[in-house]
N, C-alpha and C positions, 0 to 999 in steps of 0.2 A: 542500531541502524541509522538513527537520526544523525549521530556524530559521524558515522562513516560517510553519509551523504554530504554533510556540511564540509567535510574535509576532502571532497572529491571534485573532479573536473565538472560535474553536473550541478554543483551547489547553486549556481546562479540560475539554473533552469528548473529548479524544483521547489515545491512547497510541501512540507511534511506536516501531517496532522495525525494525532492518535485519537481514535474513538474507542472507548470502552463499551463494547456491545453487551456487557454483563451489568451495566449500571442502569440507574433509573432513567437517565437521559437517552437511552438506546432507542426509545420510541420515536425519537427525532430522526432516526435513520432506518426507515422501513425497508428500503431496497437492500441495505447491507444485512439486516436481520433475516430477510428472505434467503440470502445466500447461506447463512448459518442453518436455517431450517432445511435447506436442500442438502446439507451435509458437508459444506465447505468447512475445512479445518481453519481455526484461528491461529495466527493472525491472517487476515486477508489483506493483501497489498494491492492498492489501486494505482494505475498509471494512466494519466490523462482521463480520469473519471471512470475507468473500466477495471473490473477485477482482473488481475493478471497473475497473481500468485496466491496460493493458499497453503497455510502451514509454514513451518520454518523454511527460510530461503537463504541461499548463499548471498551475502551482501555484495560481493564482487559481481555476481551474475545480475543482480538488480541494477547496479551501476551501469553495467554494459547494456542492459535492456533500456534504461533511461537514455543513454547516449544514442542508441539506435532510434528510439522514439522521437528524440529531439531533432533528428535529421529529416524526418518526414515532413 
């Protein structure tokens, strides 16, 4: 997904970061861990700081979503 975003029209409008919620450092992300506790499927994709996708997503749909979010 990171490569898809880097090679897309939204590359200059995005920051990508991978957080392994199954690692020891996961305690640094309590809000994200709560989503897992609520039953959200990994991976959880955030756009503008809010959870927008849970589980496997179509990369093109994510690009389109980011394009729309950037227009707001």
